ZALOBA-807050 format. One record per residue (C-alpha): residue in one letter; x, y, z; residue number from 0. Coordinates in pm, whole numbers, padded with zeros to 5 digits. Layout:
<atoms>
 rest   east  north     up  nr
    a      X      Y      Z NUM
...
</atoms>
This chain:
<atoms>
 rest   east  north     up  nr
    m  08031 -02092 -02660   0
    s  08255 -01796 -02692   1
    g  08239 -01438 -02803   2
    s  08276 -01076 -02698   3
    w  08078 -00907 -02412   4
    e  07850 -00754 -02684   5
    s  07769 -01090 -02865   6
    l  07715 -01279 -02547   7
    i  07479 -01010 -02416   8
    d  07295 -01019 -02742   9
    d  07267 -01400 -02715  10
    y  07140 -01375 -02356  11
    l  06872 -01111 -02441  12
    a  06753 -01315 -02740  13
    f  06723 -01622 -02507  14
    v  06525 -01440 -02231  15
    s  06303 -01272 -02484  16
    v  06186 -01610 -02626  17
    e  06201 -01812 -02304  18
    k  06036 -01558 -02070  19
    g  05836 -01350 -02323  20
    l  05976 -01025 -02165  21
    s  05846 -00694 -02280  22
    p  06066 -00464 -02489  23
    k  06087 -00229 -02190  24
    t  06226 -00500 -01959  25
    l  06468 -00618 -02225  26
    e  06590 -00250 -02264  27
    a  06651 -00235 -01882  28
    y  06843 -00569 -01886  29
    s  07050 -00441 -02186  30
    s  07120 -00115 -02007  31
    d  07243 -00284 -01688  32
    l  07460 -00536 -01860  33
    i  07618 -00267 -02088  34
    e  07690 -00059 -01777  35
    f  07864 -00355 -01609  36
    t  08056 -00429 -01935  37
    e  08197 -00081 -01943  38
    f  08307 -00116 -01579  39
    a  08469 -00455 -01663  40
    l  08651 -00334 -01975  41
    k  08809 -00032 -01783  42
    r  08964 -00302 -01561  43
    k  09086 -00504 -01869  44
    l  08827 -00784 -01812  45
    t  08781 -00861 -02177  46
    s  08554 -01162 -02132  47
    p  08293 -01280 -01873  48
    n  08517 -01573 -01769  49
    q  08769 -01333 -01629  50
    v  08514 -01173 -01387  51
    g  08531 -01300 -01020  52
    t  08324 -01229 -00717  53
    i  08570 -00955 -00612  54
    h  08499 -00767 -00932  55
    v  08125 -00786 -00873  56
    i  08161 -00653 -00517  57
    k  08383 -00367 -00645  58
    w  08121 -00285 -00901  59
    l  07853 -00267 -00624  60
    k  08079 -00030 -00423  61
    h  08116  00173 -00743  62
    l  07737  00202 -00776  63
    k  07715  00311 -00407  64
    a  07991  00581 -00464  65
    k  07772  00701 -00745  66
    q  07475  00729 -00502  67
    i  07281  00465 -00687  68
    s  06996  00369 -00468  69
    p  06995  00018 -00308  70
    v  06670 -00056 -00491  71
    s  06831  00029 -00825  72
    a  07156 -00152 -00738  73
    t  06951 -00468 -00650  74
    r  06786 -00453 -00992  75
    k  07124 -00418 -01170  76
    l  07269 -00708 -00972  77
    s  06954 -00917 -01064  78
    s  07017 -00848 -01434  79
    l  07385 -00950 -01395  80
    r  07281 -01273 -01196  81
    g  07059 -01372 -01488  82
    f  07326 -01315 -01740  83
    f  07591 -01517 -01555  84
    r  07340 -01795 -01488  85
    y  07283 -01825 -01853  86
    l  07658 -01841 -01927  87
    v  07692 -02125 -01678  88
    m  07390 -02307 -01832  89
    e  07562 -02272 -02179  90
    g  07894 -02395 -02055  91
    a  08068 -02055 -02116  92
    i  08187 -02022 -01758  93
    p  08222 -02283 -01473  94
    a  08045 -02084 -01204  95
    s  07863 -01754 -01157  96
    p  08060 -01485 -00969  97
    t  07738 -01348 -00832  98
    s  07634 -01678 -00664  99
    v  07762 -01584 -00309 100
    i  07667 -01208 -00322 101
    n  07365 -01091 -00125 102
    n  07142 -00808 -00250 103
    p  07215 -00454 -00116 104
    r  07014 -00370  00191 105
    t  06709 -00173  00084 106
    g  06496 -00157  00389 107
    k  06117 -00183  00376 108
    t  05973  00086  00150 109
    l  05600  00075  00147 110
    p  05417  00194 -00168 111
    t  05211  00508 -00184 112
    v  04839  00437 -00127 113
    l  04542  00681 -00150 114
    s  04253  00671  00089 115
    i  03913  00567 -00056 116
    q  03808  00928 -00015 117
    e  04110  01055 -00205 118
    v  04047  00811 -00490 119
    e  03691  00928 -00513 120
    r  03806  01289 -00529 121
    l  04066  01202 -00796 122
    l  03815  01017 -01008 123
    s  03549  01289 -00989 124
    q  03786  01547 -01143 125
    a  03735  01398 -01488 126
    q  03400  01514 -01616 127
    d  03203  01387 -01912 128
    t  03137  01735 -02066 129
    t  03393  01655 -02341 130
    p  03508  01332 -02513 131
    i  03853  01371 -02348 132
    g  03691  01411 -02005 133
    t  03489  01093 -02064 134
    r  03792  00911 -02180 135
    d  03992  01013 -01873 136
    r  03715  00911 -01632 137
    a  03676  00569 -01794 138
    m  04051  00521 -01804 139
    l  04096  00617 -01436 140
    e  03798  00410 -01328 141
    c  03945  00109 -01499 142
    l  04295  00160 -01341 143
    y  04144  00155 -00993 144
    s  03867 -00086 -01048 145
    c  04092 -00353 -01210 146
    g  04434 -00272 -01054 147
    l  04589 -00225 -01397 148
    r  04944 -00135 -01474 149
    a  04990  00184 -01686 150
    s  05110 -00033 -01980 151
    e  04806 -00254 -01943 152
    a  04575  00032 -01963 153
    v  04732  00220 -02261 154
    n  04761 -00117 -02449 155
    l  04399 -00234 -02368 156
    l  04234 -00365 -02690 157
    m  03866 -00347 -02777 158
    n  03844 -00730 -02802 159
    q  03980 -00764 -02433 160
    i  03660 -00594 -02307 161
    d  03339 -00790 -02214 162
    l  03099 -00524 -02096 163
    s  02806 -00766 -02090 164
    s  02979 -00993 -01840 165
    r  03188 -00700 -01688 166
    f  03529 -00853 -01735 167
    l  03859 -00738 -01882 168
    k  04105 -00988 -02039 169
    i  04442 -00838 -01944 170
    v  04778 -00926 -02099 171
    g  05032 -00849 -01839 172
    k  05411 -00897 -01785 173
    g  05560 -01187 -01976 174
    n  05238 -01198 -02198 175
    k  05059 -01369 -01910 176
    e  04679 -01339 -01940 177
    r  04435 -01282 -01653 178
    i  04070 -01205 -01624 179
    v  03974 -00919 -01398 180
    p  03619 -00825 -01294 181
    l  03513 -00472 -01394 182
    g  03324 -00280 -01126 183
    s  02992 -00128 -01199 184
    e  03117  00225 -01202 185
    a  03408  00144 -01429 186
    a  03166 -00051 -01654 187
    t  02924  00240 -01676 188
    w  03197  00484 -01768 189
    l  03369  00256 -02014 190
    d  03039  00189 -02186 191
    r  02972  00569 -02203 192
    y  03322  00623 -02345 193
    i  03309  00348 -02608 194
    k  02959  00451 -02733 195
    g  02997  00821 -02724 196
    a  03337  00973 -02679 197
    r  03559  00713 -02861 198
    p  03393  00746 -03200 199
    v  03455  01125 -03182 200
    l  03825  01067 -03102 201
    l  03860  00812 -03382 202
    k  03751  01063 -03641 203
    r  03640  00784 -03884 204
    r  03975  00607 -03845 205
    k  04013  00251 -03726 206
    s  04196  00133 -03420 207
    f  04194 -00180 -03208 208
    y  04309  00015 -02899 209
    c  04052  00135 -02646 210
    f  04187  00463 -02504 211
    l  04278  00706 -02770 212
    g  04399  01058 -02803 213
    r  04267  01340 -03015 214
    g  04436  01216 -03329 215
    g  04275  00867 -03299 216
    k  04606  00711 -03189 217
    p  04658  00504 -02866 218
    i  04730  00721 -02571 219
    s  05088  00701 -02438 220
    r  05214  00594 -02092 221
    q  05371  00945 -02064 222
    r  05036  01113 -02130 223
    l  04865  00887 -01879 224
    w  05108  01004 -01616 225
    q  05044  01360 -01706 226
    i  04669  01319 -01693 227
    i  04685  01160 -01334 228
    k  04917  01437 -01216 229
    v  04683  01707 -01332 230
    y  04375  01557 -01174 231
    s  04545  01478 -00846 232
    l  04643  01843 -00820 233
    k  04298  01947 -00887 234
    a  04174  01702 -00623 235
    g  04412  01869 -00364 236
    i  04606  01549 -00298 237
    n  04926  01644 -00137 238
    q  05150  01357 -00260 239
    c  05294  01239 -00583 240
    v  05023  01038 -00766 241
    y  05108  00816 -01068 242
    p  04931  00524 -01235 243
    h  05082  00261 -01008 244
    v  04942  00445 -00704 245
    l  04596  00350 -00819 246
    r  04706 -00010 -00845 247
    h  04847 -00007 -00493 248
    s  04538  00152 -00367 249
    f  04319 -00119 -00541 250
    a  04513 -00395 -00368 251
    t  04520 -00236 -00033 252
    h  04153 -00148 -00030 253
    l  04071 -00504 -00127 254
    l  04270 -00647  00170 255
    e  04123 -00382  00402 256
    g  03776 -00503  00294 257
    g  03867 -00872  00382 258
    a  03982 -01008  00044 259
    d  04204 -01314  00054 260
    l  04577 -01252 -00042 261
    r  04566 -01526 -00297 262
    v  04269 -01363 -00471 263
    v  04456 -01026 -00474 264
    q  04755 -01202 -00622 265
    m  04549 -01336 -00908 266
    l  04385 -00997 -00972 267
    l  04723 -00816 -00983 268
    g  04876 -01092 -01212 269
    h  05169 -01158 -00963 270
    s  05353 -01485 -01038 271
    d  05495 -01500 -00683 272
    i  05283 -01428 -00384 273
    s  05572 -01273 -00205 274
    t  05526 -00981 -00432 275
    t  05171 -00939 -00315 276
    q  05265 -00970  00049 277
    i  05394 -00611  00055 278
    y  05016 -00512  00088 279
    t  04986 -00711  00408 280
    h  05232 -00459  00563 281
    l  05002 -00180  00448 282
    d  04697 -00357  00584 283
    m  04864 -00402  00916 284
    s  04959 -00024  00912 285
    h  04589  00051  00850 286
    l  04478 -00177  01143 287
    r  04733  00010  01375 288
    q  04596  00342  01276 289
    v  04238  00226  01349 290
    h  04348  00082  01681 291
    k  04527  00399  01786 292
    r  04230  00616  01677 293
    f  03959  00425  01844 294
    h  04100  00219  02142 295
    p  04076  00412  02469 296
    r  04427  00288  02588 297
    a  04601  00288  02249 298
</atoms>
């Protein structure tokens, strides 16, 4: 196996696209990271991957730090590079990966933003059903929080993934993995109201397989979803940045605070590795400390 940086990266992206079923967005991120490293390597006359040593990867990480790239972003870029070099080893293009002995940059523990139950209720109540758009927004926000959906899962939700009679959604998540998520009673009520009343108005006699639509009958975009949540959070008087994933974080945290098992939360979120879900145990412990501090006489 031989070729230029460009051709080897194309081969790798084609491989992970088929083997892992990655989304176009993830593939784009991998491609961007690898192209960035390629530019760094070519400036140092490293014309092929087999010329790259561990020292070059270390220098690249120092280069990222000098550019004030955050440790979290640097770790993601290093992960992209690791995957690429592992692929080259597997294909026999290089004898060993130059990233194998390099640790991730220290990131520290950054806990995700979570709303209180009262803040979630205030946020959801901002969307009224006086207009088709308001009904759509309420149904969409209720589904995000009730089911812990990612933004992409919400905007790409299809009508045939919805079972209102049994109150379940069939979600296609990262890597095209499917999971079944229960739909809460409030979310089911608003979704039913939207589908029967508001959605036909937005369709304007067009046809669409997508659930959540804009005024022109086209699927709502992720960018528009972000804008909608930002507007409603400001109206609700929430003094922190609120975006779609905050509702997902809140969904998981409120389940754990209510006594849900971590494995169940993992399944509902669609995490392949429980270590990803364990971040919410830190949040849950934080909640317990706050309760203890507030109510214990000697806290």
